N, C-alpha and C positions, 0 to 999 in steps of 0.2 A: 696899708691897713695897719701894720704894726705900730706906726707912729700915732695913728688915731687911737689905738687901744691905750697906749701910754698916756696920752693927753686926757683921755676919758677917765682913767684910773686916778689921775692927780687932780680931779676937779674938786671945787669947794663942796659939792653935794655930799661927798664921802664924809667929810667932817660934820656937816650939818645933821645928817641922818643917823650918825652913830655907827657902832660896830656891826650891826646887822647889815647895813648897806655896804660897809667896807668889805665884809666877807662875801656877800652875794654879788657885788659889783666889782670892786677893786681887785680882790684876789682872783676872782674868776677871769678878769681881763688880763691880769699879769701872767697867770698860769697858761692861759690860752696863747698869749704872745710867745711865751717861752717854748712851748712844745710845737707850735705851728711852723716856726721857721725850720725846724728839723724834719718835720713831716713833709713840708713843701719840697725840700731838697731831695727827699727820698721818693716823692710823689706817691706816698702811701701813709695811711695812719687812721686812727680812730680816736675821737674825743667824745666821751660820754659825760655829760653834765647832769647832775641830779637836781631835779626840780620837785614840784609837789602838785597835788591836785588843786591846791589853792591858787595855782597859776591860771586856772581855767576861768575863774570868775571872781569878782571882788568879795572879800570876806570882811565884813564890819568887825571892828575890834582887833583885827589882824592885818590892818592895812599895809604896813610896811613889809610884813612877811609875804603876803600874797603878791604885792607889787614887785618885790625883789625876785620871787619865783617866776612871775610873769616875764620879767626881764631875762632870766635864764632861758626860758622857753623861746622867746622871740630872738634873742641873741644867737642861740644855737641854730634856729631855723634860717636866719639870715646868713650866718657863716657857712652853713651847709650849701646854700645856693651859690655862694662865692667860691667854695673850694671843692665842690663835687667833681668838676672837670679835672681837678688836679689829683684825684684819687684819694681824697681825704673824706672820711665819713664823720659827720658831727651830728650828735643827737642829744636830746634831753629826755631823760627817763622820769616818769611821774610816779611817785610813790604816794599811796593813799592809806590812811588808817593802818599803819604798821604796828602790830602789838609790841609792847616794850621789850618783851623777851627777845624778839627778833633783832632789834637794834643793838642789843647788848651781846648777842651771841656771835662770836667771831666765826664759828662754823657756818652759821646761817649767812653771814655777810659774804664769806668766801664762796659759798655755793651759789648765791644769787649773782655775784659778779662773774663767776666762771661760766655759769649757764647763759647769762645775758651776752657775754663776750662771744661765746660759741654761736649763739643765735645770730648776732650781728655779722659774724664772719661768714656764716652760711647764707645770709640774706643780703650780702653786699658784694662789692667787687674787690674785697681785700684778699680773698683766698687765692 
């Protein structure tokens, strides 16, 4: 699987669609490859990918954005199916209409990630 991720991240589509697809496809694939091999050896881990509500249905005029977020969603679900038996939890979180003050506030971001990580730990086999 790791070799497939590298090949996919080096595809010509990354250049064609520009930096948005590079971030949502290429970097996601590379980071996943980097952390998965360590989690696999420990037979334990959590990957939380950030997606968007736009992943759930097509958004005209936001085509690339919604398509890239749909990729994050489907990629996360497929990897979860592959790695669940190995003790690795892989999920995509969907954020919708977040007020701008929330995205700029480091206190809000830390609280959100901390609480979500606690929730996942309680509701998975990581604990």
